[in-house]
C-alpha positions in Angstrom: 60.6 -20.4 30.7 58.3 -20.3 33.7 57.5 -16.5 34.1 57.3 -16.9 37.9 60.9 -18.0 38.2 62.1 -15.0 36.2 63.8 -11.9 37.8 61.4 -9.9 35.7 58.5 -11.4 37.6 59.7 -10.1 41.0 60.5 -6.7 39.6 57.1 -6.5 38.0 55.4 -7.3 41.3 57.3 -4.5 43.0 56.5 -1.9 40.3 52.9 -3.1 40.2 52.5 -2.8 43.9 54.0 0.7 44.0 51.9 2.0 41.1 48.7 0.4 42.5 49.2 2.1 45.9 50.0 5.5 44.4 47.4 6.0 41.7 46.1 9.0 43.6 49.4 10.8 42.9 50.0 10.0 39.2 46.6 9.5 37.7 45.0 12.9 38.3 46.0 15.4 35.7 46.6 18.9 37.1 46.0 20.5 33.7 42.4 19.1 34.0 41.9 19.1 37.7 43.0 21.8 40.1 43.7 21.7 43.0 45.3 18.2 42.7 43.4 15.7 44.9 46.6 14.8 46.9 47.4 18.3 48.0 45.6 18.1 51.3 47.4 14.9 52.3 50.8 16.2 51.3 50.7 20.0 52.2 54.5 20.4 52.3 55.0 19.0 48.9 52.1 21.1 47.6 53.5 24.3 49.0 57.0 23.6 47.7 55.8 22.9 44.2 53.3 25.8 44.1 56.2 28.2 45.0 58.1 27.4 41.8 58.3 29.8 38.9 57.3 28.4 35.5 60.8 28.3 34.1 62.1 26.4 37.2 59.1 24.0 37.1 59.8 23.2 33.4 63.4 22.5 34.3 62.6 20.2 37.2 59.9 18.5 35.1 62.7 17.1 32.9 65.4 16.9 35.6 63.8 15.1 38.6 67.2 14.1 40.0 67.6 17.7 41.3 64.0 18.1 42.4 64.7 16.9 46.0 67.2 19.8 46.5 64.7 22.4 45.5 61.6 20.7 47.1 62.8 18.4 50.0 59.3 17.0 50.5 59.6 15.3 47.1 62.7 13.3 48.1 60.9 10.1 49.1 58.9 9.9 45.8 62.0 10.7 43.8 64.1 8.0 45.4 61.4 5.3 45.3 60.6 5.9 41.7 64.3 5.9 40.8 64.9 2.7 42.6 62.1 0.9 40.7 62.6 2.3 37.3 66.4 2.5 36.7 67.7 0.1 34.1 71.2 -1.0 33.3 72.9 0.2 30.1 73.1 -2.6 27.5 76.6 -3.3 26.1 77.1 -3.2 22.4 79.4 -5.2 20.2 82.9 -3.9 20.9 84.3 -4.7 17.5 81.5 -3.3 15.4 82.5 -0.2 13.4 79.8 2.1 12.1 80.1 5.4 10.2 80.1 8.4 12.5 78.2 10.4 9.9 74.7 9.2 8.8 74.1 7.7 5.4 72.3 9.9 2.9 68.7 10.7 3.8 69.1 9.6 7.4 68.8 12.4 10.0 71.7 12.7 12.4 69.5 12.1 15.5 67.9 9.1 13.9 71.3 7.7 12.9 72.5 8.0 16.5 69.5 5.9 17.6 70.1 3.3 14.9 73.8 3.1 15.6 73.2 2.4 19.3 70.4 0.0 18.6 72.5 -2.0 16.0 75.6 -2.2 18.3 73.5 -3.8 21.0 71.8 -6.1 18.6 75.1 -7.4 17.2 76.1 -8.3 20.8 72.9 -10.0 21.6 71.5 -11.7 18.5 72.2 -15.5 18.3 74.2 -17.1 15.5 72.3 -18.6 12.5 70.1 -15.6 11.8 69.5 -15.5 8.1 67.0 -12.6 7.8 66.5 -9.4 9.8 62.9 -8.4 9.6 62.6 -4.6 10.0 59.1 -4.1 11.4 57.4 -0.9 10.4 60.5 -0.2 8.5 59.8 3.2 6.8 62.6 3.5 4.3 64.5 0.6 5.9 67.4 2.6 7.5 67.6 0.1 10.4 67.3 -3.0 8.2 69.9 -1.7 5.7 72.4 -1.0 8.5 71.9 -4.5 10.0 72.3 -6.2 6.6 75.4 -4.2 5.9 77.2 -5.3 9.1 76.1 -8.9 9.1 75.9 -11.8 6.7 72.1 -11.8 6.8 69.7 -10.2 4.4 67.0 -7.8 5.5 63.3 -7.5 4.8 61.4 -4.4 5.5 57.8 -4.6 6.4 56.1 -1.3 5.7 52.5 -0.3 5.0 53.2 2.8 2.8 54.2 1.8 -0.7 56.1 5.0 -1.4 58.4 4.3 1.5 58.9 0.7 0.3 59.8 2.0 -3.1 62.3 4.6 -1.7 63.8 1.9 0.6 64.4 -0.4 -2.4 66.1 2.4 -4.2 68.4 3.1 -1.3 69.3 -0.5 -0.8 70.1 -0.9 -4.5 72.2 2.2 -4.4 74.2 1.0 -1.4 74.5 -2.6 -2.6 72.7 -3.9 0.5 70.7 -7.2 0.3 67.3 -5.8 1.4 63.8 -6.2 0.0 60.5 -4.9 1.2 57.0 -6.2 1.7 54.2 -3.6 1.5 51.8 -4.8 4.2 49.8 -3.7 7.2 51.4 -5.3 10.2 48.1 -5.4 12.0 46.3 -7.5 9.4 49.0 -9.1 7.2 50.3 -12.7 7.3 54.0 -13.2 7.9 54.3 -17.0 8.1 57.0 -17.1 5.4 59.3 -14.5 7.0 59.0 -14.9 10.8 60.4 -18.4 11.1 63.2 -20.1 13.1 66.0 -18.3 11.1 64.5 -14.8 11.5 65.4 -12.0 13.8 62.6 -9.4 14.1 63.5 -5.8 15.1 61.4 -2.7 15.7 62.9 0.7 16.6 60.1 2.9 17.9 57.1 1.1 16.4 54.1 2.6 18.1 51.6 1.0 20.4 49.8 -1.9 18.8 52.4 -2.2 16.1 55.2 -3.6 18.2 52.7 -5.7 20.2 51.6 -7.2 16.9 55.2 -8.1 16.2 55.7 -9.9 19.5 52.5 -11.9 19.0 53.6 -12.8 15.5 57.1 -13.8 16.7 55.8 -16.2 19.4 53.2 -17.7 17.0 55.9 -18.4 14.4 58.8 -19.2 16.8 61.1 -16.6 15.4 64.6 -17.1 16.8 65.1 -13.5 18.1 63.2 -10.3 18.6 64.2 -6.9 19.8 61.9 -3.8 20.2 62.3 -0.3 21.5 58.7 0.5 22.2 57.2 4.0 21.6 53.8 5.7 22.0 52.2 3.1 24.2 49.0 5.1 24.1 48.3 4.3 20.5 45.9 1.4 21.2 42.5 0.5 19.8 40.4 0.9 23.0 40.3 3.2 26.0 42.1 0.8 28.3 45.3 -1.2 27.9 45.0 -4.9 27.4 47.8 -6.7 29.3 49.8 -9.4 27.6 51.3 -11.5 30.4 49.6 -13.5 33.2 51.0 -11.3 35.9 49.7 -8.1 34.3 46.3 -9.7 33.6 46.1 -10.6 37.3 47.0 -7.1 38.5 44.4 -4.8 40.0 46.0 -2.0 38.0 44.0 -0.9 34.9 45.8 1.6 32.7 43.8 4.1 30.7 45.1 5.6 27.5 45.8 8.8 29.4 48.0 6.8 31.8 49.9 5.3 28.8 50.5 8.7 27.4 52.2 9.7 30.6 54.9 7.2 30.0 55.8 9.0 26.7 55.7 12.6 27.6 59.4 13.3 28.1 60.9 15.8 25.6 64.6 15.5 26.1 65.3 15.9 22.4 63.1 19.0 21.9 64.9 22.3 21.3 64.4 25.3 23.5 62.4 27.1 20.8 60.1 24.2 20.3 59.6 23.9 24.1 58.7 27.6 24.4 56.2 27.3 21.7 54.6 24.3 23.3 54.3 26.1 26.6 52.8 29.1 24.9 50.3 26.8 23.2 49.4 25.2 26.6 48.9 28.7 28.2 46.8 29.9 25.3 44.6 26.8 25.5 44.1 27.2 29.3 43.4 30.9 28.8 40.8 30.1 26.1 39.2 27.6 28.4 38.8 30.2 31.2 37.4 32.7 28.7 34.7 30.3 27.3 33.7 29.4 30.9 33.3 33.1 31.6 31.0 33.3 28.5 28.9 30.5 30.0 29.7 28.0 27.3 31.6 25.6 29.6 34.9 24.2 28.7 35.6 23.5 25.1 36.8 19.8 25.0 38.4 20.2 21.6 38.5 22.6 18.8 40.5 20.4 16.5 44.1 20.6 15.5 45.1 24.3 15.3 47.9 25.5 13.0 51.1 26.3 14.8 50.9 29.8 13.4 47.9 30.5 15.7 50.1 30.2 18.8 52.5 32.9 17.5 49.7 35.4 17.4 48.8 37.9 20.2 46.3 36.1 22.5 43.4 38.3 21.4 43.7 37.2 17.8 44.3 33.6 18.8 41.1 33.6 20.9 39.1 35.0 18.0 40.3 32.4 15.5 40.0 29.6 18.0 36.4 30.6 18.9 35.5 30.7 15.2 36.9 27.2 14.8 35.2 25.9 17.9 31.9 27.5 17.1 31.6 29.5 20.3 31.1 33.1 21.2 33.4 35.2 23.3 32.1 37.4 26.1 31.6 41.1 25.4 34.3 43.5 26.6 36.7 40.8 27.7 40.2 41.8 28.9 42.7 39.9 26.7 45.7 40.7 29.0 43.9 39.6 32.1 42.7 36.4 30.6 46.1 35.5 29.1 47.8 36.3 32.5 45.3 33.9 34.2 46.1 31.2 31.7 49.9 31.5 32.3 49.3 31.4 36.0 47.2 28.3 35.7 50.0 26.8 33.5 52.6 27.6 36.1 50.6 25.9 38.9 49.6 22.9 36.7 53.2 22.4 35.5 54.5 22.6 39.1 52.0 20.1 40.5 52.4 17.9 37.4 56.0 17.3 38.4 54.7 14.7 40.9 52.9 12.9 38.1 56.0 13.0 35.9 58.0 11.2 38.6 56.1 8.1 37.7 56.7 8.2 34.0 59.5 5.7 34.0 57.8 3.4 36.5 54.8 3.1 34.2 57.0 2.5 31.2 58.8 -0.2 33.2 55.5 -1.8 34.1 54.6 -2.0 30.4 58.0 -3.2 29.3 58.0 -5.9 32.0 54.6 -7.0 30.9 56.1 -7.6 27.4 59.2 -9.3 28.8 57.0 -11.7 30.9 54.8 -12.4 27.9 57.8 -13.5 25.8 59.2 -15.6 28.7 55.8 -17.4 29.0 56.2 -18.4 25.4 59.7 -19.9 25.7 62.0 -16.9 25.3 64.8 -15.6 27.4 64.3 -11.9 27.8 66.6 -8.9 28.5 65.7 -5.3 29.3 67.9 -2.3 29.4 68.9 1.1 28.0 70.4 0.9 24.5 71.5 4.6 24.5 71.5 7.7 26.6 68.2 9.6 27.1 69.8 12.6 25.3 69.7 10.5 22.1 66.0 9.5 22.7 63.9 9.5 25.8 62.4 6.1 24.6 65.8 4.4 25.1 64.6 1.2 26.7 65.0 -2.0 24.7 63.5 -5.5 25.1 65.3 -8.3 23.4 64.4 -12.1 23.6 66.0 -15.2 22.3 64.0 -18.5 21.7 65.4 -21.1 24.1 
């Protein structure tokens, strides 16, 4: 299919134009740079956001649909981003019956994702598929489900041998026709499995992993492919390498930090987990302020700290973090004052960061449209939409494509 005649092409151009013109709003990171560069140009928006309490800012961060009521100056940005990044819900196969309760060893939340994904696949996949290739399969929960509801067998491609072995045991126990190939999807050869009778699927394969699948699919002319991308920022270099002609011609260059923005939403995180993450952010900001006071400058990274560190009083956290980072704390520092300053910086950064968050779905849409156009350029008919509600997974967009 000629990419320029596709509806995805015109939509990509609109999203691309919007993101290119608004980089000054979504690219600066308030947690790194305060004040935000756009505040002088949008004083009403700045004032409205800076007036928010932390709890309210956290709520609006994940519920931008109500932001305009609390901060009217944000309404134009909310509406424009919503108009460019809303996607239709994909219809599943109406006659397909799946168990309400997950099979053994499948977490409930993961089963809801698999069930929704499989329902849509059964409604979209063409006839004649003989093999479901479950890419980055893990234990093959997706592949086993597809094999159990269709007449096709499944093949799980997975790098970790212990997961392949566990997957084989589960398939044998359930009497499902599924085998595994233990291989690295970035370096392996799949000429014998990704052929004209194969349908390749990937539910939340990260970054380069699902891109490798699409490249393999078009090279071997597989009949059908469906991916729900995840973790776009997991790439080899600092900048994203576009796939389609349209994206390659764009003036927009996405850094790994920009890609990470598309995946920051935490709909499925519990309240306890969110509180701990906010405390961790406040502690890190407080520690940065403290080390600057000591004259050491900001500590770029002190490695991965144990979660238990963030449950400590800040004075103990700072002592242990300083030891791990190899820095000295100033004499006679006031733990309460430093921690309070960190929480205040967190409040302001979170509030101003709401603007950046408004562009998450638009960036994700740009990336997904790049993939859709890439497949269309190679002779596929592509479809994009939401395969489930965001409450099931924030990464709920699915790209499917059938060889014409």
